[in-house]
DOROLUM-598243 format. One line per field, with one value per residue (C-alpha): x, z, y; residue in one letter; residue number from 1. Coordinates in Angstrom, 3 decimals, decimal comma, always signed. Layout:
DOROLUM-598243
X: (X:...)
Z: (Z:...)
Y: (Y:...)
residu: (A:...)
num: (NUM:...)
END
This chain:
DOROLUM-598243
X: (+126,699:+130,475:+133,460:+136,993:+139,690:+142,812:+145,837:+146,701:+149,242:+151,442:+155,267:+155,829:+159,115:+160,287:+162,569:+160,771:+162,503:+166,114:+167,500:+167,867:+171,226:+169,616:+168,976:+172,373:+173,828:+171,370:+172,812:+176,569:+176,095:+174,456:+176,299:+179,568:+178,103:+176,856:+180,836:+182,720:+179,676:+181,218:+185,131:+183,352:+181,118:+183,499:+186,292:+183,836:+182,971:+186,504:+186,794:+190,253:+188,599:+185,834:+187,453:+189,527:+186,596:+184,987:+188,322:+188,171:+184,912:+185,022:+188,512:+186,662:+184,033:+186,031:+188,099:+184,622:+183,081:+186,664:+186,503:+182,860:+183,906:+187,007:+185,355:+181,856:+181,585:+178,268:+177,345:+174,127:+171,319:+170,810:+167,992:+165,446:+164,083:+160,303:+161,857:+162,457:+159,663:+160,702:+163,993:+163,476:+163,299:+164,314:+162,857:+161,381:+161,801:+158,717:+155,106:+154,508:+150,445:+148,739:+147,514:+147,148:+144,003:+141,688:+138,421:+136,766:+137,228:+133,627:+132,178:+131,007:+134,799:+135,607:+138,818:+141,398:+145,002:+145,724:+148,806:+150,835:+153,638:+156,539:+160,071:+162,467:+166,243:+168,978:+172,270:+170,369:+168,778:+168,797:+172,523:+173,809:+177,534:+180,370:+182,187:+184,472:+181,330:+178,843:+176,645:+173,667:+171,220:+167,908:+164,867:+162,208:+160,369:+162,984:+164,281:+163,941:+159,656:+158,541:+155,079:+153,667:+150,529:+148,350:+146,305:+142,356:+141,643:+138,848:+138,445:+136,237:+132,977:+133,278:+133,553:+137,584:+139,770:+143,163:+145,412:+148,950:+151,545:+154,957:+157,239:+159,552:+161,553:+160,539:+162,737:+163,749:+166,791:+168,463:+167,009:+170,060:+172,486:+173,515:+172,230:+175,315:+177,746:+176,499:+177,034:+174,876:+176,273:+173,393:+174,826:+171,335:+170,421:+167,221:+168,924:+172,024:+173,944:+173,430:+176,900:+176,719:+173,127:+174,148:+177,329:+175,381:+172,943:+175,858:+177,551:+174,488:+174,207:+177,121:+177,109:+173,876:+172,174:+169,885:+169,759:+167,840:+166,874:+163,539:+162,597:+158,696:+157,676:+154,366:+151,755:+150,098:+147,138:+145,367:+144,507:+143,092:+143,889:+147,277:+148,985:+151,747:+153,979:+154,173:+155,952:+155,942:+159,263:+159,325:+157,576:+155,133:+156,566:+154,213:+153,978:+153,260:+149,888:+150,904:+154,792:+155,941:+158,084:+158,834:+157,937:+159,127:+158,666:+154,578:+155,230:+151,958:+153,498:+156,075:+154,164:+154,766:+158,811:+157,820:+157,762:+153,381:+151,790:+151,385:+147,797:+146,186:+142,258:+139,610:+137,232:+133,711:+131,869:+134,789:+137,342:+139,347:+142,831:+143,799:+147,296:+150,316:+153,885:+155,646:+159,346:+161,735:+162,054:+159,608:+156,558:+156,528:+153,716:+151,361:+148,041:+147,213:+144,391:+145,557:+142,230:+140,563:+141,939:+145,923:+147,099:+147,614:+147,878:+144,679:+145,129:+142,345:+140,381:+136,456:+134,408:+131,663:+132,175:+130,435:+133,529:+136,741:+140,186:+140,992:+144,289:+146,446:+148,496:+150,456:+154,087:+156,040:+158,498:+161,879:+164,214:+167,682:+168,639:+167,706:+170,148:+172,854:+172,139:+172,605:+168,863:+166,925:+166,576:+162,604:+160,590:+157,444:+156,630:+154,181:+153,965:+153,186:+149,768:+147,424:+145,557:+142,891:+142,375:+139,005:+140,121:+137,725:+138,736:+141,001:+141,764:+144,205:+146,072:+143,590:+140,868:+141,826:+139,794:+141,937:+140,260:+142,264:+142,068:+144,194:+147,881:+148,137:+149,489:+147,566:+148,876:+145,735:+141,967:+139,409:+136,728:+135,728:+132,137:+129,352:+126,910:+125,126:+127,000:+129,858:+132,790:+133,157:+136,361:+137,491:+140,981:+142,912:+144,568:+147,229:+148,960:+152,684:+154,623:+155,554:+158,130:+159,926:+163,972:+165,317:+165,446:+168,960:+168,450:+171,846:+172,204:+174,557:+171,538:+168,380:+169,572:+166,324:+163,700:+161,126:+162,834:+159,719:+157,815:+160,916:+160,205:+162,645:+160,292:+158,333:+155,355:+152,326:+148,857:+147,031:+149,368:+149,022:+150,529:+151,806:+150,823:+153,653:+152,873:+149,553:+150,442:+152,213:+148,960:+146,328:+142,851:+139,464:+138,691:+136,665:+136,739:+133,696:+134,514:+131,388:+132,019:+128,938:+130,912:+134,530:+133,771:+135,321:+133,939:+136,570:+136,550:+137,081:+134,399:+136,059:+137,628:+141,118:+140,805:+142,356:+144,835:+143,491:+145,618:+145,151:+141,882:+139,492:+136,517:+134,239:+135,927:+132,901:+131,641:+134,775:+133,930:+130,496:+128,444:+130,146:+128,472:+131,059:+134,961:+137,505:+141,105:+143,918:+143,841:+147,591:+148,810:+149,668:+152,266:+153,423:+154,427:+156,000:+158,345:+159,592:+160,288:+157,835:+153,611:+152,235:+148,781:+147,103:+143,508:+141,171:+138,252:+134,829:+133,325:+129,893:+129,048:+125,484:+125,038:+126,620:+128,169:+126,465:+128,845:+128,440:+131,767:+132,896:+133,608:+131,136:+128,935:+128,868:+131,276:+130,276:+129,790:+133,385:+133,351:+137,081:+138,121:+141,320:+143,872:+144,803:+148,309:+151,632:+149,828:+150,022:+148,809:+149,832:+148,039:+144,745:+142,077:+138,356:+136,703:+133,429:+130,842:+130,116:+126,362:+126,454:+123,413:+124,687:+127,512:+129,536:+129,041:+132,251:+135,601:+138,160:+141,799:+144,933:+148,886:+149,370:+152,526:+152,249:+155,402:+154,880:+155,511:+157,353:+154,115:+152,611:+148,949:+146,460:+143,045:+139,962:+137,185:+133,306:+132,619:+128,905:+129,918:+133,166:+133,706:+133,617:+136,622:+138,050:+136,119:+139,994:+142,933:+145,680:+149,525:+152,104:+155,067:+157,868:+157,905:+156,000:+157,693:+155,514:+154,847:+152,102:+149,645:+147,615:+144,893:+143,067:+142,468:+139,118:+141,249:+140,865:+143,462:+142,231:+142,848)
Z: (+34,181:+34,969:+33,488:+33,741:+31,811:+33,127:+30,806:+27,970:+26,400:+27,492:+26,118:+25,561:+26,577:+24,064:+25,718:+25,785:+28,789:+28,054:+31,219:+31,365:+31,696:+34,943:+35,636:+34,706:+37,391:+40,173:+39,939:+40,064:+42,487:+44,772:+43,666:+44,427:+47,904:+49,170:+48,951:+50,657:+53,340:+56,251:+55,284:+54,762:+57,493:+59,841:+58,462:+58,230:+61,911:+61,975:+62,240:+60,164:+57,754:+57,296:+56,647:+53,719:+51,902:+52,133:+50,879:+47,876:+46,865:+46,821:+45,054:+42,052:+41,817:+40,676:+38,596:+37,038:+36,606:+34,745:+32,910:+31,415:+31,647:+29,151:+27,147:+25,877:+25,117:+26,240:+23,586:+23,061:+20,602:+17,786:+18,040:+14,691:+14,988:+15,322:+17,637:+20,302:+22,390:+23,474:+25,041:+29,030:+30,959:+34,449:+37,885:+38,927:+42,321:+43,315:+43,179:+40,547:+40,385:+36,911:+35,876:+32,264:+31,140:+28,344:+28,539:+32,209:+34,036:+34,893:+38,659:+38,321:+37,901:+40,278:+42,652:+41,869:+40,764:+37,026:+36,687:+34,170:+34,084:+31,421:+30,257:+30,915:+30,636:+32,667:+31,281:+28,493:+27,045:+25,677:+25,350:+22,957:+23,662:+21,611:+22,100:+20,818:+20,877:+19,120:+20,170:+21,699:+22,749:+23,829:+22,675:+22,483:+25,690:+28,111:+30,183:+33,740:+34,607:+35,854:+36,857:+35,672:+38,006:+37,958:+40,944:+40,902:+44,015:+44,902:+47,733:+51,019:+50,153:+46,229:+44,777:+43,108:+42,347:+42,537:+40,219:+40,971:+38,708:+40,303:+38,190:+39,905:+39,080:+40,420:+42,062:+42,126:+43,274:+39,966:+39,458:+42,847:+41,853:+38,673:+40,446:+42,927:+40,364:+38,252:+35,056:+32,324:+34,047:+33,115:+29,473:+27,247:+27,040:+24,307:+21,045:+19,043:+18,225:+19,876:+21,549:+23,239:+24,124:+25,405:+27,356:+28,785:+30,383:+31,868:+32,751:+34,340:+36,496:+37,831:+38,701:+39,977:+40,170:+37,753:+33,977:+33,187:+35,259:+37,107:+35,291:+36,823:+33,710:+31,645:+34,309:+37,161:+39,649:+42,708:+44,969:+48,053:+48,452:+47,720:+44,538:+42,521:+39,575:+37,402:+34,792:+33,562:+34,094:+38,278:+41,373:+41,491:+43,534:+45,836:+45,946:+47,501:+45,694:+46,762:+47,110:+44,204:+46,858:+46,437:+49,360:+48,127:+46,472:+46,835:+47,422:+48,500:+52,058:+50,772:+48,826:+45,066:+43,788:+40,482:+37,576:+37,756:+35,387:+34,442:+33,583:+36,614:+37,016:+40,069:+40,025:+40,243:+43,500:+45,109:+44,558:+44,196:+42,473:+40,003:+38,452:+36,766:+36,560:+33,037:+33,441:+31,412:+33,574:+35,092:+36,290:+32,646:+34,089:+36,950:+38,148:+41,334:+43,240:+46,272:+48,774:+48,577:+51,344:+49,663:+52,281:+50,957:+48,283:+47,593:+47,163:+46,303:+43,703:+43,178:+40,172:+39,546:+36,236:+36,390:+36,746:+34,763:+33,779:+30,536:+29,545:+26,047:+24,902:+21,850:+19,652:+20,702:+22,119:+23,916:+23,282:+25,115:+23,525:+19,986:+21,019:+21,817:+17,981:+16,734:+16,513:+17,856:+21,511:+21,620:+18,121:+16,990:+15,270:+13,620:+12,310:+15,418:+17,294:+19,252:+22,190:+24,434:+27,522:+30,269:+33,681:+37,049:+39,243:+42,046:+39,059:+38,219:+34,213:+34,365:+34,552:+31,917:+28,627:+25,456:+22,524:+19,692:+17,712:+14,598:+15,153:+16,354:+18,585:+21,605:+23,786:+25,696:+25,931:+26,707:+27,963:+28,328:+29,885:+29,414:+27,357:+26,631:+26,157:+24,930:+26,319:+24,913:+24,191:+23,286:+22,586:+19,729:+17,664:+15,551:+12,803:+13,704:+16,574:+16,764:+20,110:+18,251:+16,616:+14,745:+11,349:+10,133:+10,800:+11,987:+15,011:+14,502:+11,911:+13,769:+17,331:+19,228:+16,749:+16,461:+12,513:+11,793:+11,699:+10,026:+6,759:+5,434:+3,428:+4,771:+6,799:+4,296:+5,819:+3,104:+2,648:+0,820:+3,312:+2,087:+3,686:+5,584:+7,487:+7,638:+9,930:+12,492:+13,112:+15,750:+14,988:+17,068:+17,590:+19,054:+19,868:+20,718:+22,712:+22,829:+26,121:+24,865:+21,426:+22,027:+18,128:+18,173:+16,152:+15,484:+13,120:+12,589:+14,884:+13,798:+9,788:+9,309:+8,726:+11,655:+14,043:+17,760:+21,065:+24,617:+25,077:+28,661:+29,486:+32,150:+34,895:+36,887:+33,861:+34,198:+33,705:+32,186:+29,048:+28,150:+25,436:+25,044:+24,638:+23,860:+22,622:+21,517:+17,260:+16,243:+13,599:+10,882:+8,991:+11,655:+13,096:+10,080:+9,432:+13,131:+13,869:+17,050:+17,486:+18,197:+19,003:+16,650:+18,174:+20,574:+19,668:+20,915:+20,134:+20,509:+20,174:+20,347:+17,240:+13,541:+11,111:+8,912:+7,071:+3,147:+1,133:+3,805:+4,223:+7,753:+7,525:+10,711:+12,192:+15,357:+15,222:+15,831:+16,968:+16,112:+18,209:+15,746:+17,333:+15,423:+13,604:+15,032:+18,393:+19,859:+23,178:+25,620:+28,710:+28,336:+30,666:+31,555:+34,279:+35,731:+36,517:+39,717:+40,125:+36,727:+35,607:+31,818:+31,059:+29,032:+31,678:+31,871:+30,582:+28,526:+30,014:+28,184:+27,858:+24,744:+22,743:+20,350:+18,283:+16,816:+19,369:+21,969:+24,717:+26,407:+27,709:+29,489:+28,078:+29,003:+26,759:+27,210:+25,720:+25,543:+23,211:+21,878:+18,615:+20,140:+21,239:+24,378:+27,327:+29,106:+28,139:+30,677:+30,238:+31,723:+32,689:+31,399:+28,222:+29,251:+26,882:+25,445:+27,813:+28,236:+30,737:+32,809:+35,263:+37,273:+40,510:+42,497:+45,875:+48,282:+47,560:+49,955:+53,406)
Y: (+18,949:+20,957:+20,913:+22,475:+22,851:+21,930:+22,224:+24,405:+21,785:+19,318:+18,922:+15,875:+14,165:+11,371:+9,868:+6,801:+4,346:+4,707:+7,005:+10,304:+12,587:+13,608:+9,905:+8,481:+11,426:+10,481:+6,684:+7,589:+10,002:+7,291:+4,755:+6,984:+8,319:+4,540:+3,444:+5,986:+7,829:+5,848:+7,052:+10,775:+10,937:+10,228:+13,059:+15,691:+15,396:+16,877:+20,723:+20,673:+18,364:+20,222:+23,295:+21,420:+20,120:+23,170:+24,786:+22,009:+23,258:+26,662:+26,329:+23,887:+25,901:+28,636:+27,069:+25,435:+29,228:+30,065:+27,002:+28,514:+32,937:+31,728:+28,782:+30,779:+33,946:+35,639:+38,307:+40,952:+39,374:+41,314:+43,853:+44,928:+48,450:+46,598:+44,253:+47,381:+47,710:+43,356:+45,049:+45,336:+48,594:+49,711:+49,424:+52,826:+52,072:+53,754:+54,229:+56,458:+58,709:+58,641:+62,362:+61,456:+59,471:+60,402:+60,189:+58,544:+55,623:+54,570:+55,188:+51,484:+50,336:+48,576:+48,490:+46,318:+45,808:+45,441:+43,217:+41,789:+39,543:+39,461:+39,102:+41,636:+39,830:+41,044:+43,272:+44,696:+41,825:+38,331:+36,678:+35,042:+32,540:+31,385:+28,932:+25,740:+24,084:+26,436:+28,729:+28,756:+31,922:+32,468:+31,902:+35,075:+33,387:+33,826:+36,851:+37,104:+38,181:+42,013:+42,872:+46,334:+46,505:+49,507:+50,311:+51,736:+53,132:+55,176:+57,541:+55,958:+57,468:+56,285:+59,500:+60,631:+58,145:+57,809:+55,200:+54,451:+52,818:+49,866:+48,170:+45,391:+41,958:+38,831:+37,891:+34,002:+32,112:+32,236:+36,361:+36,365:+34,639:+37,081:+39,988:+39,266:+38,299:+41,156:+39,563:+36,588:+33,522:+30,877:+29,643:+29,930:+25,679:+25,717:+27,064:+26,418:+23,634:+20,091:+19,809:+23,706:+23,025:+19,650:+21,453:+24,525:+21,673:+19,871:+23,040:+25,130:+21,514:+21,725:+24,725:+25,527:+23,174:+23,279:+23,734:+26,668:+30,426:+29,845:+32,346:+33,309:+35,633:+34,484:+34,687:+35,708:+34,185:+34,232:+31,696:+31,675:+35,125:+35,623:+36,134:+34,145:+34,712:+31,784:+30,005:+26,560:+25,740:+26,600:+26,698:+29,693:+32,646:+34,296:+38,137:+40,991:+42,227:+45,859:+46,093:+43,142:+41,717:+38,369:+36,052:+32,609:+29,550:+27,755:+24,666:+23,590:+23,351:+21,022:+18,444:+19,786:+19,008:+19,910:+22,573:+23,976:+25,460:+28,773:+28,252:+27,078:+26,860:+26,915:+24,568:+25,849:+25,206:+23,804:+26,304:+24,049:+25,140:+22,161:+22,712:+19,984:+19,656:+18,608:+16,999:+15,663:+12,675:+10,228:+10,702:+13,395:+14,366:+15,209:+16,264:+18,117:+19,599:+21,869:+22,785:+25,874:+27,083:+26,342:+25,064:+21,468:+18,614:+16,706:+13,047:+10,868:+8,945:+9,934:+7,792:+10,605:+12,032:+15,144:+17,496:+16,546:+17,424:+18,468:+16,651:+18,526:+15,829:+17,539:+16,813:+19,715:+17,379:+18,063:+15,055:+14,442:+11,870:+13,839:+16,285:+13,899:+12,340:+16,120:+17,118:+19,739:+19,697:+21,251:+20,187:+20,018:+16,516:+17,238:+14,095:+12,131:+12,099:+14,452:+13,414:+15,026:+13,689:+13,296:+12,542:+13,053:+15,066:+13,403:+10,690:+8,475:+7,510:+4,448:+6,813:+8,945:+8,538:+9,708:+11,171:+11,292:+14,564:+15,998:+16,750:+20,383:+23,141:+24,628:+26,718:+27,995:+26,957:+29,359:+27,172:+23,933:+22,633:+19,459:+19,703:+16,203:+13,704:+16,040:+17,559:+20,876:+22,614:+26,047:+26,710:+28,772:+26,229:+26,348:+23,297:+24,141:+25,416:+29,137:+28,160:+25,426:+24,508:+27,823:+25,468:+26,779:+30,473:+32,448:+33,140:+36,593:+37,386:+37,096:+35,410:+36,279:+36,520:+33,135:+32,488:+30,917:+34,183:+36,260:+38,124:+40,542:+42,460:+45,454:+45,276:+45,743:+46,463:+43,935:+40,835:+36,948:+34,682:+31,653:+28,162:+28,261:+31,444:+30,213:+27,301:+29,341:+31,621:+29,988:+30,420:+29,361:+26,218:+23,870:+19,664:+17,631:+14,860:+11,904:+10,660:+7,273:+6,623:+7,715:+10,499:+13,805:+16,296:+19,550:+22,369:+26,425:+28,131:+31,580:+30,993:+31,767:+35,528:+36,424:+34,845:+34,971:+34,059:+34,645:+33,899:+35,214:+34,675:+36,506:+34,303:+33,357:+31,557:+29,624:+25,402:+26,760:+27,384:+30,509:+33,365:+35,301:+34,604:+37,717:+37,275:+38,866:+39,614:+39,090:+41,519:+39,568:+41,273:+43,313:+40,226:+38,258:+41,618:+41,948:+37,866:+38,707:+38,048:+41,413:+41,744:+44,345:+44,716:+42,158:+40,341:+39,385:+36,059:+35,594:+31,754:+32,285:+34,202:+32,926:+35,308:+37,401:+39,217:+38,926:+37,916:+35,709:+32,106:+32,371:+28,996:+27,771:+30,444:+32,078:+36,195:+37,772:+41,786:+43,540:+46,467:+46,943:+49,466:+52,555:+52,779:+51,071:+50,130:+46,578:+45,446:+42,614:+41,414:+41,928:+40,891:+40,626:+43,024:+42,434:+45,169:+45,683:+44,550:+43,230:+41,120:+40,006:+38,273:+40,739:+43,135:+44,792:+45,810:+44,710:+46,246:+45,782:+47,497:+49,015:+50,351:+53,321:+52,765:+55,387:+57,648:+55,082:+55,260:+52,926:+53,487:+51,267:+51,034:+50,292:+49,139:+48,788:+45,195:+46,161:+48,738:+46,629:+48,506:+51,662:+54,135:+53,296:+54,819:+55,302:+55,366:+55,925:+57,050:+55,386:+57,158:+54,416:+52,258:+48,826:+46,320:+43,406:+40,589:+37,691:+36,973:+39,813:+39,633:+42,186:+41,731:+43,246:+44,163:+46,378:+49,371:+52,016:+50,975)
residu: (M:M:L:T:S:K:M:A:F:Q:V:N:C:S:T:E:S:R:P:S:L:S:E:N:I:D:R:F:T:T:R:F:S:S:S:Y:K:P:L:L:K:E:L:Q:Q:L:P:A:Q:R:E:V:F:K:N:I:K:N:A:S:A:K:L:L:D:A:F:V:D:S:T:F:K:F:A:D:Q:R:V:L:P:S:Q:S:N:F:L:P:V:D:E:L:N:E:T:F:V:I:T:S:I:E:G:K:I:P:D:D:F:P:E:G:V:F:I:R:N:G:P:N:P:L:F:G:G:L:K:S:T:T:S:I:F:G:K:T:G:H:I:W:I:E:G:E:G:M:L:H:A:L:Y:F:D:K:D:S:D:G:G:S:R:T:V:L:Y:K:N:K:H:V:E:T:E:T:F:K:V:E:K:R:R:N:K:P:S:F:I:P:A:I:D:G:S:P:P:A:I:F:L:A:Y:M:F:N:M:L:R:F:G:K:V:N:K:D:L:S:N:T:N:V:F:E:H:S:G:K:F:Y:S:I:S:E:N:H:L:P:Q:E:I:D:I:F:S:L:Q:N:L:G:D:W:D:I:N:G:T:W:H:R:P:F:T:A:H:P:K:T:A:P:G:T:G:E:L:V:V:F:G:V:D:A:I:K:P:Y:L:E:V:G:V:V:S:A:D:G:K:R:L:V:H:K:A:D:L:K:L:D:R:Y:N:V:I:F:D:L:P:L:T:I:D:I:L:R:L:I:K:G:G:P:L:L:K:Y:E:K:E:K:Y:A:R:I:G:V:M:P:R:Y:G:D:A:E:S:T:R:W:F:E:V:E:P:N:C:T:F:H:I:L:N:C:F:E:E:G:D:E:V:V:V:W:G:C:R:S:L:D:S:I:I:S:E:S:Y:G:M:D:L:D:K:S:E:W:I:S:G:R:L:R:S:K:G:P:V:Q:Q:Y:T:T:F:S:S:N:D:E:L:L:F:S:R:F:Y:E:W:R:L:N:M:K:T:G:E:V:T:E:G:N:L:T:G:T:K:F:S:L:E:F:P:M:I:N:P:S:F:S:G:F:K:N:K:Y:G:Y:T:Q:M:V:H:E:P:A:S:I:S:S:G:M:P:K:F:G:G:L:A:K:L:C:F:D:E:T:S:S:K:E:G:E:Q:S:E:G:H:I:K:V:E:Y:H:E:F:E:G:N:T:F:C:T:G:S:A:F:V:P:K:E:G:G:L:E:E:D:D:G:W:I:I:T:F:V:H:D:E:D:T:N:T:S:K:V:Y:I:I:D:T:K:N:F:T:S:E:P:V:A:K:I:T:L:P:C:R:V:P:Y:G:F:H:G:A:F:M:P:V:P:I:H:K)
num: (1:2:3:4:5:6:7:8:9:10:11:12:13:14:15:16:17:18:19:20:21:22:23:24:25:26:27:28:29:30:31:32:33:34:35:36:37:38:39:40:41:42:43:44:45:46:47:48:49:50:51:52:53:54:55:56:57:58:59:60:61:62:63:64:65:66:67:68:69:70:71:72:73:74:75:76:77:78:79:80:81:82:83:84:85:86:87:88:89:90:91:92:93:94:95:96:97:98:99:100:101:102:103:104:105:106:107:108:109:110:111:112:113:114:115:116:117:118:119:120:121:122:123:124:125:126:127:128:129:130:131:132:133:134:135:136:137:138:139:140:141:142:143:144:145:146:147:148:149:150:151:152:153:154:155:156:157:158:159:160:161:162:163:164:165:166:167:168:169:170:171:172:173:174:175:176:177:178:179:180:181:182:183:184:185:186:187:188:189:190:191:192:193:194:195:196:197:198:199:200:201:202:203:204:205:206:207:208:209:210:211:212:213:214:215:216:217:218:219:220:221:222:223:224:225:226:227:228:229:230:231:232:233:234:235:236:237:238:239:240:241:242:243:244:245:246:247:248:249:250:251:252:253:254:255:256:257:258:259:260:261:262:263:264:265:266:267:268:269:270:271:272:273:274:275:276:277:278:279:280:281:282:283:284:285:286:287:288:289:290:291:292:293:294:295:296:297:298:299:300:301:302:303:304:305:306:307:308:309:310:311:312:313:314:315:316:317:318:319:320:321:322:323:324:325:326:327:328:329:330:331:332:333:334:335:336:337:338:339:340:341:342:343:344:345:346:347:348:349:350:351:352:353:354:355:356:357:358:359:360:361:362:363:364:365:366:367:368:369:370:371:372:373:374:375:376:377:378:379:380:381:382:383:384:385:386:387:388:389:390:391:392:393:394:395:396:397:398:399:400:401:402:403:404:405:406:407:408:409:410:411:412:413:414:415:416:417:418:419:420:421:422:423:424:425:426:427:428:429:430:431:432:433:434:435:436:437:438:439:440:441:442:443:444:445:446:447:448:449:450:451:452:453:454:455:456:457:458:459:460:461:462:463:464:465:466:467:468:469:470:471:472:473:474:475:476:477:478:479:480:481:482:483:484:485:486:487:488:489:490:491:492:493:494:495:496:497:498:499:500:501:502:503:504:505:506:507:508:509:510:511:512:513:514:515:516:517:518:519:520:521:522:523:524:525:526:527:528:529:530:531:532:533:534:535:536:537:538:539:540:541:542:543:544:545:546:547:548:549:550:551:552:553:554:555:556:557:558:559:560:561:562:563:564:565:566:567:568:569:570:571:572:573:574:575:576:577:578:579:580:581:582:583:584:585:586:587:588:589:590:591:592:593)
END
């Protein structure tokens, strides 16, 4: 029996049945255009009138721009010293040959590209605005995407290696708009005072036809030999894996017209890509299955129950009505329900079975599979959301900080955390959903000593029961001190073995091996690289971008997963600083030719 996991989490839009702002604007536009359409059509056919309409449109746009520029004052957000590696870097505009490698890249390490995505804001960093309506500010997950790529080449005889580095912004349409204007133009529209956010929504929509920028800063994935950069709020951007040039939106030949998950999953056996998109207007959630060749969106019902889509419906909500009433746009409503849905591969709302679970916030799942009558889901679960309202935080003093983690105390190696801190950090968790009885069994698999996030597995085991998993390990003191998540090591999860460490509450917990980095060194974008010709599931390496904050040096580490706690087999020094980011992937593609 096989199961594939399809969703990390769903933003639940709590606008209920009332029409949204977008629906009201659309309704007004439709009524206006239908009443005057015959007259407008006749006038627009005349050359002189066409020029008049064009001039009126241009003049209106300039007046609107002038009003926004005079009303909303942009400023750089304050950055603490502990946040310095979240600041953006410039594009290098060339490919660099790596000359500094400590250790040795293994002979059986495959040829390919290690690529990572992450925020790299234009114009020096994240911004805030001040106006008579209040303040707005970017939150820490915003910022235009930048790809950082490391190319592992082998000579045709398989002997010597060449390693190359390149970086480049993901040039979405909104990226190009602001580059042409040469200044920040989209008003931050997520965090801040409700009146200012509401007007930011309106002015961004009127000026640019969309509320927020197309960031494309979260992940990189491959399907049918093509490569895509993605974030949750827009369509994937097809990229040339070698030049990193943006080749345009991927809308699956015109059949997908909504946001696209940053974590699509390839179905085992069929090679189909299962995706979903969440929006603030109806339909709130759509699930799609893309053909293995990437050319069409498959639409058909299937009653087979041996392959499922798993859907997380969690209480992290976006609510326009709440904003209008003076509340936050984005809020984690922990008093509300949480549930997991299990849907046949080609199912619909009627064929989805829902399981109520304890309220939680889960952004990333490791794997899902079937075991007897149960669907088993493994993921990184917290009891509160690090992405949520700013809780009255002073934008002048701590603008782009999460607001939930911020602590003014120094970093300590050993710290006793308050219950509020504990709620924000994710622990590795298991849900067992019994398809016959409807019962749910859930619980921590690793205890609460360490917080684990950004899980990964050997991709050959996606949708099948796996023995091993890997995560980044949160450095909790550094994260609390800076107000930004920092990852001070890696963890190897051994699901078939139980913990035997003395002095720990390990009853029922799995064995975990830890690879902790030295000093103030933190990682992002980790990925599993299978060994060429490997026979066992953990034959391979974890590859990750790391940054040493003491020396301001960025490197890539390669860690043997069979000797997980040992020193990295190779440390590759990069030619420039690489800011902390989000997801990375290793693409086994031929480089030499």
